[in-house]
N, CA, C and O atoms as a DFTB+ gen file, in Angstrom:
684 C
 N C O
     1  1     -10.425     -15.237      46.049
     2  2     -11.355     -15.753      45.555
     3  2     -12.137     -14.448      44.891
     4  3     -12.382     -14.510      43.686
     5  1     -12.422     -13.607      45.421
     6  2     -13.030     -12.455      44.898
     7  2     -12.213     -11.674      43.749
     8  3     -12.735     -11.085      42.803
     9  1     -10.961     -11.771      43.986
    10  2      -9.953     -11.037      42.912
    11  2     -10.167     -11.741      41.712
    12  3     -10.259     -11.101      40.664
    13  1     -10.273     -13.154      41.717
    14  2     -10.101     -14.210      40.539
    15  2     -11.635     -13.990      39.877
    16  3     -11.856     -13.721      38.697
    17  1     -12.443     -14.136      40.733
    18  2     -13.837     -13.459      39.985
    19  2     -13.625     -12.222      39.028
    20  3     -13.858     -12.155      37.821
    21  1     -13.206     -11.422      39.739
    22  2     -13.373      -9.818      39.286
    23  2     -12.228     -10.160      37.915
    24  3     -12.572      -9.875      36.768
    25  1     -10.978     -10.739      38.182
    26  2     -10.253     -10.617      37.120
    27  2     -10.894     -11.260      35.744
    28  3     -10.791     -10.755      34.626
    29  1     -11.558     -12.452      36.064
    30  2     -12.349     -13.270      35.004
    31  2     -13.450     -12.567      34.524
    32  3     -13.870     -12.752      33.382
    33  1     -14.032     -11.648      35.426
    34  2     -15.190     -10.755      34.572
    35  2     -14.675      -9.944      33.940
    36  3     -15.230      -9.736      32.861
    37  1     -13.586      -9.216      34.204
    38  2     -13.047      -8.083      33.506
    39  2     -12.200      -8.799      32.207
    40  3     -12.078      -8.055      31.234
    41  1     -11.735      -9.855      32.111
    42  2     -11.121     -10.533      30.976
    43  2     -12.403     -10.804      29.925
    44  3     -12.238     -10.649      28.715
    45  1     -13.544     -11.174      30.423
    46  2     -14.657     -11.729      29.805
    47  2     -15.114     -10.336      29.090
    48  3     -15.119     -10.198      27.867
    49  1     -15.483      -9.362      29.981
    50  2     -15.755      -8.077      29.239
    51  2     -14.839      -7.630      28.182
    52  3     -15.258      -7.602      27.025
    53  1     -13.503      -7.239      28.480
    54  2     -12.543      -6.927      27.597
    55  2     -12.453      -7.695      26.293
    56  3     -12.139      -6.997      25.329
    57  1     -12.653      -8.936      26.065
    58  2     -12.492      -9.878      25.083
    59  2     -13.707      -9.440      24.318
    60  3     -13.683      -9.582      23.095
    61  1     -14.599      -9.005      24.804
    62  2     -15.873      -8.420      23.624
    63  2     -15.697      -7.391      23.093
    64  3     -16.459      -7.028      22.197
    65  1     -14.533      -6.557      23.538
    66  2     -14.306      -5.279      22.953
    67  2     -13.366      -5.342      21.647
    68  3     -13.185      -4.479      20.788
    69  1     -12.979      -6.270      21.735
    70  2     -11.785      -6.782      20.526
    71  2     -12.524      -6.438      19.031
    72  3     -13.675      -6.742      18.715
    73  1     -11.717      -5.856      18.369
    74  2     -12.111      -5.507      16.759
    75  2     -11.449      -6.227      15.904
    76  3     -10.261      -6.506      16.067
    77  1     -12.057      -6.557      15.029
    78  2     -11.807      -7.251      13.776
    79  2     -11.883      -6.302      12.389
    80  3     -12.838      -5.603      12.050
    81  1     -10.686      -6.466      11.729
    82  2     -10.604      -5.507      10.465
    83  2     -10.875      -6.530       9.293
    84  3     -10.182      -7.502       8.995
    85  1     -12.049      -6.089       8.689
    86  2     -12.417      -6.680       7.214
    87  2     -12.043      -6.072       6.091
    88  3     -12.110      -4.843       6.048
    89  1     -11.588      -6.794       4.993
    90  2     -11.001      -6.049       3.944
    91  2     -11.925      -6.599       2.816
    92  3     -12.620      -7.614       2.852
    93  1     -11.749      -5.551       1.643
    94  2     -12.340      -5.970       0.386
    95  2     -11.173      -5.442      -0.719
    96  3     -10.203      -4.693      -0.600
    97  1     -11.674      -6.109      -1.717
    98  2     -10.554      -6.098      -2.779
    99  2     -10.795      -4.997      -3.829
   100  3     -11.949      -4.792      -4.204
   101  1      -9.837      -4.326      -4.291
   102  2     -10.037      -3.290      -5.675
   103  2      -9.652      -4.189      -6.861
   104  3      -8.644      -4.862      -7.076
   105  1     -10.867      -3.968      -7.614
   106  2     -10.623      -4.767      -9.070
   107  2     -10.175      -4.153     -10.310
   108  3      -9.971      -4.770     -11.355
   109  1     -10.017      -2.766     -10.116
   110  2      -9.765      -2.216     -11.151
   111  2      -8.717      -0.897     -10.886
   112  3      -8.602      -0.403      -9.764
   113  1      -8.075      -0.465     -11.908
   114  2      -7.320       0.875     -11.834
   115  2      -6.912       1.618     -12.627
   116  3      -7.417       1.223     -13.678
   117  1      -6.153       2.687     -12.895
   118  2      -5.908       3.561     -13.856
   119  2      -4.366       4.333     -13.633
   120  3      -4.037       4.996     -12.650
   121  1      -3.625       4.066     -14.724
   122  2      -2.149       4.695     -14.524
   123  2      -2.372       6.011     -15.237
   124  3      -2.404       6.065     -16.467
   125  1      -2.570       7.360     -14.252
   126  2      -3.180       8.593     -15.015
   127  2      -2.194       8.895     -16.523
   128  3      -2.659       9.282     -17.595
   129  1      -0.720       8.586     -16.222
   130  2      -0.036       8.970     -17.764
   131  2      -0.283       7.570     -18.396
   132  3      -0.163       6.447     -17.905
   133  1      -0.693       8.011     -19.730
   134  2      -1.032       6.877     -20.755
   135  2       0.114       6.292     -21.063
   136  3       0.013       5.098     -21.346
   137  1       1.560       6.928     -21.111
   138  2       2.739       6.270     -21.559
   139  2       3.527       5.710     -20.422
   140  3       4.547       5.081     -20.706
   141  1       3.177       5.862     -19.128
   142  2       3.748       4.850     -18.244
   143  2       3.176       3.391     -18.311
   144  3       2.003       3.028     -18.221
   145  1       4.540       2.504     -18.528
   146  2       3.888       1.117     -18.339
   147  2       4.424       0.362     -16.923
   148  3       5.484       0.754     -16.434
   149  1       3.852      -0.462     -16.437
   150  2       4.463      -1.069     -15.019
   151  2       4.205      -2.615     -15.593
   152  3       3.107      -3.141     -15.771
   153  1       5.388      -3.137     -15.808
   154  2       5.452      -4.446     -16.070
   155  2       6.053      -5.548     -14.864
   156  3       7.057      -5.227     -14.228
   157  1       5.525      -6.552     -14.665
   158  2       6.159      -7.515     -13.669
   159  2       7.331      -8.258     -13.990
   160  3       7.249      -8.979     -14.984
   161  1       8.610      -8.232     -13.240
   162  2       9.631      -8.865     -13.863
   163  2       9.828     -10.121     -14.161
   164  3      10.835     -10.582     -14.698
   165  1       8.510     -10.922     -13.688
   166  2       8.305     -12.425     -13.935
   167  2       7.860     -12.336     -15.114
   168  3       8.051     -13.376     -15.744
   169  1       7.168     -11.260     -15.879
   170  2       6.169     -11.316     -17.110
   171  2       4.841     -11.798     -16.661
   172  3       4.262     -12.433     -17.543
   173  1       4.063     -11.660     -15.332
   174  2       2.810     -11.862     -15.150
   175  2       1.888     -10.991     -15.709
   176  3       0.922     -11.302     -16.406
   177  1       2.258      -9.823     -15.349
   178  2       1.290      -8.518     -16.163
   179  2       2.202      -7.386     -16.804
   180  3       3.419      -7.259     -16.937
   181  1       1.177      -6.676     -17.119
   182  2       1.841      -5.386     -17.624
   183  2       0.448      -4.267     -17.513
   184  3      -0.645      -4.437     -18.054
   185  1       0.746      -3.439     -16.897
   186  2      -0.344      -2.586     -16.603
   187  2       0.014      -1.217     -17.295
   188  3       1.150      -0.779     -17.118
   189  1      -1.081      -0.351     -18.248
   190  2      -0.927       0.790     -18.754
   191  2      -2.305       1.249     -18.891
   192  3      -3.201       0.569     -19.391
   193  1      -2.422       2.263     -18.492
   194  2      -3.889       3.252     -18.846
   195  2      -4.771       2.346     -17.692
   196  3      -4.276       1.872     -16.669
   197  1      -6.176       2.225     -18.105
   198  2      -6.941       1.329     -17.270
   199  2      -6.804       0.010     -17.287
   200  3      -6.657      -0.569     -18.363
   201  1      -6.837      -0.765     -15.932
   202  2      -6.260      -1.954     -15.696
   203  2      -7.108      -2.635     -14.944
   204  3      -7.819      -1.979     -14.182
   205  1      -7.265      -4.358     -14.977
   206  2      -7.560      -4.857     -13.828
   207  2      -6.668      -5.299     -13.048
   208  3      -5.606      -5.731     -13.498
   209  1      -6.946      -5.268     -11.707
   210  2      -5.927      -5.464     -10.767
   211  2      -5.368      -7.098     -10.946
   212  3      -6.106      -8.066     -10.768
   213  1      -4.233      -7.174     -11.250
   214  2      -3.767      -8.551     -11.574
   215  2      -3.304      -9.379     -10.048
   216  3      -2.984     -10.563      -9.946
   217  1      -3.373      -8.523      -9.129
   218  2      -2.936      -9.525      -7.664
   219  2      -3.308      -8.559      -6.706
   220  3      -3.201      -7.373      -7.017
   221  1      -3.811      -8.937      -5.371
   222  2      -3.740      -8.105      -4.325
   223  2      -2.843      -8.523      -3.382
   224  3      -2.773      -9.705      -3.045
   225  1      -2.019      -7.499      -2.839
   226  2      -1.375      -7.672      -1.625
   227  2      -2.029      -7.273      -0.423
   228  3      -2.960      -6.469      -0.440
   229  1      -1.455      -7.954       0.936
   230  2      -1.984      -7.615       2.042
   231  2      -0.724      -6.649       3.212
   232  3      -0.679      -6.788       4.434
   233  1      -0.135      -6.035       2.661
   234  2       0.678      -5.025       2.910
   235  2       0.209      -4.430       4.476
   236  3       0.763      -4.524       5.571
   237  1      -0.873      -3.878       4.107
   238  2      -1.790      -3.217       5.162
   239  2      -0.863      -2.116       6.106
   240  3      -0.890      -2.088       7.336
   241  1      -0.027      -1.207       5.218
   242  2       0.754      -0.372       5.874
   243  2      -0.105       1.289       6.284
   244  3      -0.829       1.811       5.437
   245  1       0.032       1.681       7.110
   246  2      -1.037       2.922       7.625
   247  2       0.135       3.924       8.275
   248  3       1.304       3.588       8.465
   249  1      -0.371       5.064       8.534
   250  2       0.543       6.139       8.920
   251  2       1.004       6.118      10.315
   252  3       1.809       6.982      10.661
   253  1       0.471       4.972      11.419
   254  2       0.988       4.831      12.517
   255  2       1.723       3.915      12.723
   256  3       2.090       3.614      13.859
   257  1       2.104       3.253      11.589
   258  2       3.184       1.810      11.752
   259  2       4.338       2.108      10.750
   260  3       5.311       1.366      10.606
   261  1       4.155       3.134      10.151
   262  2       5.226       3.189       9.146
   263  2       5.556       4.610       8.645
   264  3       4.632       5.328       8.263
   265  1       6.785       5.033       8.629
   266  2       7.070       6.520       7.868
   267  2       8.706       6.739       8.114
   268  3       9.402       6.090       8.895
   269  1       9.058       7.631       7.396
   270  2      10.490       7.873       7.233
   271  2      11.068       6.737       6.655
   272  3      10.522       6.242       5.669
   273  1      12.349       6.125       7.237
   274  2      12.996       5.347       6.569
   275  2      12.648       4.019       6.605
   276  3      13.102       3.190       5.816
   277  1      11.662       3.713       7.707
   278  2      11.036       2.873       7.847
   279  2      10.204       2.524       6.552
   280  3      10.258       1.387       6.085
   281  1       9.455       3.487       5.993
   282  2       8.699       3.305       4.803
   283  2       9.462       3.104       3.473
   284  3       8.959       2.528       2.508
   285  1      10.684       3.607       3.489
   286  2      11.650       3.836       2.461
   287  2      12.016       2.030       2.194
   288  3      11.985       1.440       1.115
   289  1      12.281       1.580       3.268
   290  2      12.779       0.369       3.347
   291  2      11.537      -0.898       3.500
   292  3      11.815      -2.086       3.662
   293  1      10.175      -0.359       3.410
   294  2       9.094      -1.097       3.739
   295  2       8.848      -1.888       2.441
   296  3       7.846      -2.600       2.366
   297  1       9.629      -1.805       1.518
   298  2       9.284      -2.828       0.541
   299  2       9.593      -4.419       0.786
   300  3       8.831      -5.259       0.305
   301  1      10.791      -4.816       1.586
   302  2      10.989      -5.754       1.964
   303  2      10.027      -6.577       2.698
   304  3       9.952      -7.787       2.483
   305  1       9.123      -5.848       3.744
   306  2       7.919      -6.465       4.265
   307  2       6.990      -6.530       3.101
   308  3       6.310      -7.556       3.142
   309  1       6.740      -5.760       2.069
   310  2       5.477      -5.835       1.304
   311  2       5.921      -6.839       0.286
   312  3       5.024      -7.247      -0.452
   313  1       7.077      -7.303       0.105
   314  2       7.307      -8.359      -0.821
   315  2       6.941      -9.726      -0.207
   316  3       6.782     -10.704      -0.939
   317  1       6.809      -9.799       1.104
   318  2       6.560     -11.025       1.975
   319  2       5.023     -11.014       2.162
   320  3       4.458     -11.853       2.864
   321  1       4.351     -10.000       1.483
   322  2       2.648     -10.012       1.778
   323  2       2.043      -9.919       0.420
   324  3       0.837      -9.715       0.290
   325  1       2.878     -10.068      -0.634
   326  2       2.229      -9.936      -2.153
   327  2       2.567      -8.998      -3.069
   328  3       2.092      -8.987      -4.205
   329  1       3.491      -8.067      -2.591
   330  2       3.696      -7.155      -3.565
   331  2       4.813      -7.831      -4.635
   332  3       5.620      -8.734      -4.414
   333  1       4.577      -7.094      -5.835
   334  2       5.682      -7.971      -6.893
   335  2       6.782      -6.843      -7.108
   336  3       6.730      -5.682      -6.702
   337  1       7.846      -7.492      -7.882
   338  2       8.772      -6.671      -8.279
   339  2       8.500      -6.536      -9.848
   340  3       8.128      -7.403     -10.639
   341  1       8.853      -4.925     -10.102
   342  2       8.194      -4.433     -11.303
   343  2       9.329      -3.777     -12.066
   344  3      10.325      -3.352     -11.480
   345  1       9.186      -3.708     -13.230
   346  2       9.925      -2.658     -13.718
   347  2       9.025      -1.246     -14.263
   348  3       7.808      -1.338     -14.099
   349  1       9.405      -0.298     -14.727
   350  2       8.548       1.055     -14.668
   351  2       9.288       1.962     -15.884
   352  3      10.369       2.546     -15.812
   353  1       8.527       1.905     -16.815
   354  2       8.810       2.756     -18.227
   355  2       8.117       4.028     -18.101
   356  3       6.902       4.088     -18.289
   357  1       8.844       5.096     -17.781
   358  2       8.117       6.492     -17.894
   359  2       8.915       7.344     -18.949
   360  3      10.115       7.276     -19.214
   361  1       7.733       8.346     -19.608
   362  2       8.568       9.022     -20.682
   363  2       9.729       9.824     -20.564
   364  3      10.496      10.004     -21.510
   365  1       9.909      10.379     -19.285
   366  2      11.145      11.401     -19.208
   367  2      12.233      10.805     -18.861
   368  3      13.160      11.448     -18.368
   369  1      12.320       9.041     -19.126
   370  2      13.832       8.487     -18.710
   371  2      13.840       7.606     -19.565
   372  3      12.841       6.968     -19.896
   373  1      15.076       7.449     -20.073
   374  2      15.612       6.624     -21.485
   375  2      15.603       4.925     -20.875
   376  3      15.356       3.932     -21.560
   377  1      15.860       4.944     -19.773
   378  2      16.189       3.595     -19.100
   379  2      14.919       3.363     -18.389
   380  3      14.314       4.315     -17.896
   381  1      14.385       1.897     -18.290
   382  2      13.247       1.542     -17.311
   383  2      13.986       1.825     -15.687
   384  3      15.187       1.929     -15.439
   385  1      13.166       1.880     -15.012
   386  2      13.318       2.104     -13.365
   387  2      12.898       0.779     -13.195
   388  3      12.240       0.135     -14.012
   389  1      13.441       0.263     -11.729
   390  2      13.050      -0.987     -11.021
   391  2      12.095      -0.507     -10.110
   392  3      11.998       0.718     -10.031
   393  1      11.304      -1.262      -9.341
   394  2      10.371      -1.401      -8.427
   395  2       9.464      -2.351      -7.751
   396  3       9.131      -3.397      -8.308
   397  1       9.133      -2.091      -6.806
   398  2       8.230      -2.973      -6.034
   399  2       6.623      -2.270      -6.089
   400  3       6.535      -1.105      -5.701
   401  1       5.556      -2.867      -6.495
   402  2       4.394      -2.396      -6.340
   403  2       3.724      -3.434      -5.296
   404  3       3.817      -4.660      -5.237
   405  1       2.966      -2.445      -4.437
   406  2       1.848      -3.168      -3.655
   407  2       0.576      -2.640      -4.022
   408  3       0.380      -1.430      -3.904
   409  1      -0.440      -3.509      -4.514
   410  2      -2.015      -3.127      -4.593
   411  2      -2.632      -3.816      -3.590
   412  3      -2.740      -5.029      -3.774
   413  1      -3.107      -3.316      -2.479
   414  2      -3.463      -3.547      -1.231
   415  2      -4.835      -3.858      -1.194
   416  3      -5.443      -3.198      -2.036
   417  1      -5.706      -4.772      -0.401
   418  2      -6.762      -4.813      -0.354
   419  2      -7.096      -3.775       0.546
   420  3      -6.138      -3.167       1.025
   421  1      -8.429      -3.372       0.944
   422  2      -8.841      -1.944       1.618
   423  2      -9.662      -2.462       2.767
   424  3     -10.309      -3.509       2.762
   425  1      -9.557      -1.629       3.716
   426  2     -10.225      -1.633       4.939
   427  2     -11.532      -1.364       4.674
   428  3     -11.787      -0.370       3.994
   429  1     -12.575      -2.188       5.153
   430  2     -13.857      -1.808       4.768
   431  2     -14.528      -0.481       5.415
   432  3     -15.529       0.039       4.924
   433  1     -13.860       0.017       6.585
   434  2     -14.172       1.274       7.259
   435  2     -13.538       2.336       6.426
   436  3     -13.590       3.481       6.874
   437  1     -12.988       2.146       5.361
   438  2     -12.127       3.194       4.391
   439  2     -13.080       4.139       3.559
   440  3     -14.061       3.688       2.967
   441  1     -12.776       5.326       3.549
   442  2     -13.434       6.233       2.476
   443  2     -12.651       7.190       1.767
   444  3     -11.682       7.714       2.317
   445  1     -12.961       7.452       0.663
   446  2     -12.437       8.642      -0.118
   447  2     -12.180       7.865      -1.532
   448  3     -12.601       6.749      -1.834
   449  1     -11.518       8.595      -2.184
   450  2     -11.595       7.955      -3.714
   451  2     -10.491       6.809      -3.651
   452  3     -10.583       6.076      -4.636
   453  1      -9.610       6.494      -2.893
   454  2      -8.767       5.357      -3.070
   455  2      -9.336       4.202      -2.698
   456  3      -8.691       3.162      -2.831
   457  1     -10.345       4.187      -2.289
   458  2     -11.165       2.784      -2.076
   459  2     -11.974       2.084      -2.905
   460  3     -12.523       1.066      -2.483
   461  1     -12.149       2.482      -4.080
   462  2     -13.021       2.263      -5.135
   463  2     -12.088       1.879      -6.414
   464  3     -12.375       0.898      -7.099
   465  1     -11.207       2.517      -6.643
   466  2     -10.254       1.959      -7.576
   467  2      -8.894       2.491      -7.241
   468  3      -8.838       3.330      -6.342
   469  1      -7.574       2.046      -7.955
   470  2      -6.295       2.509      -8.042
   471  2      -6.317       3.491      -8.628
   472  3      -7.149       3.486      -9.536
   473  1      -5.512       4.767      -8.473
   474  2      -5.278       5.705      -9.184
   475  2      -3.829       5.975      -9.162
   476  3      -3.484       6.757      -8.276
   477  1      -2.735       5.433     -10.060
   478  2      -1.434       5.302      -9.864
   479  2      -1.136       6.540     -10.513
   480  3      -1.561       6.657     -11.662
   481  1      -0.401       7.623      -9.942
   482  2       0.331       8.768     -10.331
   483  2       1.569       8.719      -9.894
   484  3       1.843       8.488      -8.717
   485  1       2.607       8.977     -10.995
   486  2       4.102       9.080     -10.751
   487  2       4.667      10.339     -10.950
   488  3       5.289      10.468     -12.004
   489  1       4.590      11.598      -9.970
   490  2       5.118      12.770     -10.212
   491  2       6.588      12.689     -10.687
   492  3       7.353      11.810     -10.289
   493  1       6.893      13.534     -11.451
   494  2       8.067      13.752     -12.181
   495  2       9.252      13.924     -10.751
   496  3      10.302      13.282     -10.766
   497  1       8.941      14.752      -9.718
   498  2       9.984      14.782      -8.681
   499  2      10.243      13.673      -8.159
   500  3      11.390      13.596      -7.720
   501  1       9.357      12.425      -7.991
   502  2       9.760      11.234      -7.581
   503  2      10.444      10.351      -8.677
   504  3      11.154       9.396      -8.365
   505  1      10.242      10.649      -9.758
   506  2      11.303       9.893     -10.905
   507  2      12.531      10.272     -10.718
   508  3      13.354       9.361     -10.631
   509  1      12.925      11.402     -10.626
   510  2      13.940      12.488     -10.194
   511  2      14.796      11.956      -8.976
   512  3      16.011      11.762      -8.948
   513  1      13.722      11.739      -7.831
   514  2      14.715      11.309      -6.689
   515  2      14.961       9.775      -6.892
   516  3      15.522       9.233      -5.940
   517  1      14.675       9.053      -7.856
   518  2      14.909       7.604      -7.778
   519  2      16.389       7.224      -8.481
   520  3      16.672       6.148      -9.008
   521  1      17.162       8.280      -8.356
   522  2      18.279       8.263      -9.108
   523  2      19.544       7.763      -8.247
   524  3      19.469       7.773      -7.018
   525  1      20.694       7.331      -8.900
   526  2      21.683       7.086      -7.913
   527  2      21.474       6.057      -7.144
   528  3      22.055       6.068      -6.058
   529  1      20.641       4.947      -7.465
   530  2      20.477       4.146      -6.276
   531  2      19.472       4.307      -5.179
   532  3      19.137       3.416      -4.398
   533  1      19.031       5.523      -5.203
   534  2      18.209       5.720      -3.957
   535  2      16.761       5.407      -4.264
   536  3      16.357       5.220      -5.411
   537  1      16.075       5.364      -3.292
   538  2      14.777       4.790      -3.494
   539  2      13.576       6.099      -3.239
   540  3      13.547       6.940      -2.341
   541  1      12.636       5.887      -4.399
   542  2      11.552       6.806      -4.060
   543  2      10.355       6.169      -3.658
   544  3      10.212       4.995      -3.999
   545  1       9.442       6.738      -2.976
   546  2       8.115       6.015      -2.658
   547  2       6.847       6.767      -3.001
   548  3       6.646       7.829      -2.411
   549  1       6.012       6.352      -3.849
   550  2       4.702       6.817      -4.191
   551  2       3.707       6.164      -3.754
   552  3       3.887       4.988      -3.437
   553  1       2.468       6.733      -3.633
   554  2       1.514       6.113      -3.019
   555  2       0.396       6.825      -3.107
   556  3       0.477       7.966      -3.564
   557  1      -1.094       6.207      -2.615
   558  2      -2.442       6.634      -2.230
   559  2      -3.056       6.256      -1.191
   560  3      -3.373       5.076      -1.041
   561  1      -3.280       7.034      -0.455
   562  2      -3.770       6.521       0.754
   563  2      -5.419       7.142       0.938
   564  3      -5.930       8.032       0.258
   565  1      -5.967       6.477       1.917
   566  2      -7.667       6.778       2.352
   567  2      -7.639       6.983       3.588
   568  3      -6.582       6.777       4.185
   569  1      -8.632       7.378       4.192
   570  2      -8.838       7.680       5.603
   571  2     -10.044       6.664       6.089
   572  3     -10.919       6.176       5.374
   573  1      -9.842       6.483       7.515
   574  2     -10.647       5.322       8.182
   575  2     -11.684       6.229       8.846
   576  3     -11.445       7.269       9.460
   577  1     -12.975       5.617       8.603
   578  2     -14.167       6.105       9.513
   579  2     -13.944       5.819      11.093
   580  3     -13.471       4.754      11.491
   581  1     -14.341       6.903      11.975
   582  2     -14.548       6.695      13.030
   583  2     -15.163       5.636      13.553
   584  3     -15.972       5.212      12.728
   585  1     -15.164       4.908      14.691
   586  2     -15.885       4.017      15.196
   587  2     -16.334       4.479      16.494
   588  3     -16.177       5.665      16.782
   589  1     -16.908       3.624      17.361
   590  2     -17.650       3.866      18.715
   591  2     -16.425       4.009      19.733
   592  3     -16.554       4.724      20.727
   593  1     -15.553       3.507      19.544
   594  2     -14.200       3.336      20.645
   595  2     -12.994       4.368      20.269
   596  3     -12.310       4.869      21.161
   597  1     -12.822       4.594      19.171
   598  2     -11.534       5.299      18.545
   599  2     -12.036       6.389      17.328
   600  3     -12.930       6.280      16.489
   601  1     -10.973       7.591      17.630
   602  2     -10.810       8.248      16.689
   603  2     -10.069       7.985      15.496
   604  3      -8.862       8.227      15.487
   605  1     -10.561       7.584      14.631
   606  2      -9.432       7.092      13.191
   607  2      -9.151       8.206      12.513
   608  3      -8.147       8.051      11.818
   609  1      -9.736       9.499      12.415
   610  2      -9.659      10.339      11.405
   611  2      -8.011      10.829      10.966
   612  3      -7.765      11.420       9.915
   613  1      -7.175      10.528      11.790
   614  2      -5.961      10.828      11.601
   615  2      -4.921       9.707      10.817
   616  3      -3.857       9.966      10.253
   617  1      -5.505       8.543      10.954
   618  2      -4.962       7.565      10.426
   619  2      -4.975       7.306       8.812
   620  3      -6.036       7.184       8.200
   621  1      -3.963       7.250       8.315
   622  2      -4.084       7.458       6.762
   623  2      -3.493       6.041       6.220
   624  3      -2.274       5.866       6.210
   625  1      -4.330       5.106       5.802
   626  2      -3.924       3.799       5.165
   627  2      -3.568       3.714       3.760
   628  3      -4.136       4.629       3.164
   629  1      -2.851       2.982       2.964
   630  2      -2.506       3.105       1.847
   631  2      -3.130       2.038       0.919
   632  3      -3.378       0.949       1.436
   633  1      -3.411       2.217      -0.377
   634  2      -4.260       1.590      -0.867
   635  2      -3.327       1.175      -2.034
   636  3      -3.444      -0.004      -2.371
   637  1      -2.741       1.658      -2.474
   638  2      -1.231       1.313      -3.164
   639  2       0.051       1.993      -3.128
   640  3       0.081       3.219      -3.239
   641  1       1.239       1.233      -2.966
   642  2       2.688       2.123      -3.082
   643  2       3.400       1.321      -3.696
   644  3       3.364       0.096      -3.581
   645  1       4.280       2.116      -4.574
   646  2       5.191       1.820      -5.638
   647  2       6.739       2.457      -4.984
   648  3       6.827       3.630      -4.623
   649  1       7.737       1.622      -4.918
   650  2       8.797       1.791      -4.502
   651  2       9.533       1.813      -5.770
   652  3       9.410       0.903      -6.590
   653  1      10.267       2.791      -5.946
   654  2      11.165       3.030      -7.335
   655  2      12.653       3.279      -7.073
   656  3      13.007       3.767      -5.999
   657  1      13.670       2.905      -8.178
   658  2      15.083       3.029      -8.357
   659  2      15.472       3.028      -9.416
   660  3      14.933       2.224     -10.177
   661  1      16.365       3.743      -9.860
   662  2      16.946       3.318     -10.974
   663  2      17.987       2.110     -11.124
   664  3      18.402       1.674     -12.198
   665  1      18.319       1.666      -9.887
   666  2      19.371       0.464      -9.907
   667  2      18.464      -0.465      -9.044
   668  3      17.609      -0.016      -8.281
   669  1      18.730      -1.885      -9.231
   670  2      17.521      -2.930      -8.731
   671  2      18.467      -3.358      -7.464
   672  3      19.381      -4.173      -7.343
   673  1      17.726      -2.285      -6.430
   674  2      18.155      -2.375      -4.890
   675  2      17.172      -3.322      -4.259
   676  3      17.361      -3.693      -3.100
   677  1      16.131      -3.738      -4.951
   678  2      15.002      -4.749      -4.431
   679  2      15.359      -6.029      -4.189
   680  3      14.642      -6.607      -3.372
   681  1      16.335      -6.702      -4.699
   682  2      16.600      -8.233      -4.417
   683  2      16.527      -8.511      -3.248
   684  3      16.711      -9.670      -2.877
């Protein structure tokens, strides 16, 4: 009986330690290069220069749960959580690239430039890496504030992610 009382007390105490993550939406963004255009395959939006976020995804990737090959293939999961199929026109390529764009909502504990607006930058090496059906991934991340229980300083959460390829491997 004492064990049952101890177990009940321990469970009651530990249940009060559960954390809830609250999120907030980002309403605007900018594509750094004015001649880069990101268009939804379904025609629902076109992003160029400064833009209002046309959707919010809930991919919620962070550096503890995704990396390497898993990150490259992460577009499959992202599509299930609101990311969109897109075409991307970049000035250095005569043909449009294919892609998947996630514009995630932000953990309210986040800080840094990636939590107030999206700033989409697609460096040339990432465009070059998206050739011959290979997938290249560009993103912006932010950090999480520490709380009373955990050191979160090493966690990077992604505010936006763009998977790119010269072939439509995202079907």
